[in-house]
C-alpha positions in Angstrom: -0.3 0.2 0.2 2.9 2.4 0.8 4.6 1.5 -2.6 1.7 2.9 -4.2 1.1 6.1 -2.6 5.3 7.0 -3.4 5.7 9.8 -6.0 8.0 8.1 -8.2 5.8 5.3 -8.6 2.9 7.7 -10.4 5.1 8.3 -12.9 5.6 6.6 -16.4 9.3 6.8 -17.3 9.3 6.0 -21.1 6.4 8.4 -21.5 8.5 11.4 -19.7 11.3 10.1 -22.0 9.2 10.3 -25.3 8.2 13.8 -24.0 11.4 14.7 -23.2 12.8 13.8 -26.8 9.7 15.6 -28.3 10.5 19.0 -26.1 13.9 18.9 -27.5 13.0 18.5 -31.1 10.4 20.9 -30.9 12.7 23.5 -29.4 15.6 22.8 -32.1 12.7 23.3 -34.4 11.8 26.8 -33.7 15.6 27.7 -33.3 16.5 26.5 -36.3 13.6 28.2 -38.2 14.3 31.7 -36.4 17.7 31.9 -37.9 15.7 33.7 -40.8 15.5 36.8 -38.6 11.7 37.3 -39.8 10.3 38.1 -36.1 12.1 40.0 -33.6 10.4 37.8 -30.8 12.3 34.9 -29.8 9.4 32.0 -29.7 12.0 29.6 -28.5 12.2 31.3 -24.9 8.3 31.5 -25.2 8.1 28.0 -25.5 10.7 27.1 -23.3 8.6 29.2 -20.6 5.3 27.5 -21.3 6.9 23.6 -21.0 8.1 24.6 -17.5 4.4 25.7 -16.7 3.1 22.8 -17.7 5.5 20.6 -16.0 4.5 22.4 -13.3 0.8 21.8 -13.2 1.3 18.4 -14.0 3.6 17.7 -11.2 1.0 19.7 -9.0 -1.8 17.2 -10.2 0.3 14.3 -9.7 1.0 15.1 -5.9 -2.3 15.0 -5.3 -4.7 11.7 -4.9 -8.3 11.0 -6.3 -10.1 12.2 -3.4 -8.1 15.8 -3.2 -8.6 16.2 -6.6 -12.6 15.6 -6.2 -12.4 18.4 -3.1 -10.2 20.3 -5.6 -12.6 20.3 -8.7 -15.4 20.5 -6.9 -19.1 19.0 -8.5 -19.0 15.2 -8.7 -19.6 15.9 -12.5 -16.7 17.2 -13.3 -13.9 15.6 -10.7 -15.4 12.3 -12.3 -14.6 13.2 -15.7 -11.5 14.3 -15.0 -10.7 11.1 -13.1 -11.9 9.0 -15.3 -8.5 10.7 -17.7 -6.1 9.8 -14.9 
């Protein structure tokens, strides 16, 4: 029972590896596309920022169990729908 509650047991490391490779690939594509100088903005910084925000949100939801998610989301219908995907 205690083994199931560990943070590392809730993470699928093969999925994390694939997502990390996709993130690196997309950052390389954005970086290489910006070498033309068409835009003054740096889209790579924006992309990395939103990756960090997304990782923070995912880690926040991983630390909660299903009962805490139901309390957090409020309505039973919304929380049941969200926990269906967990």
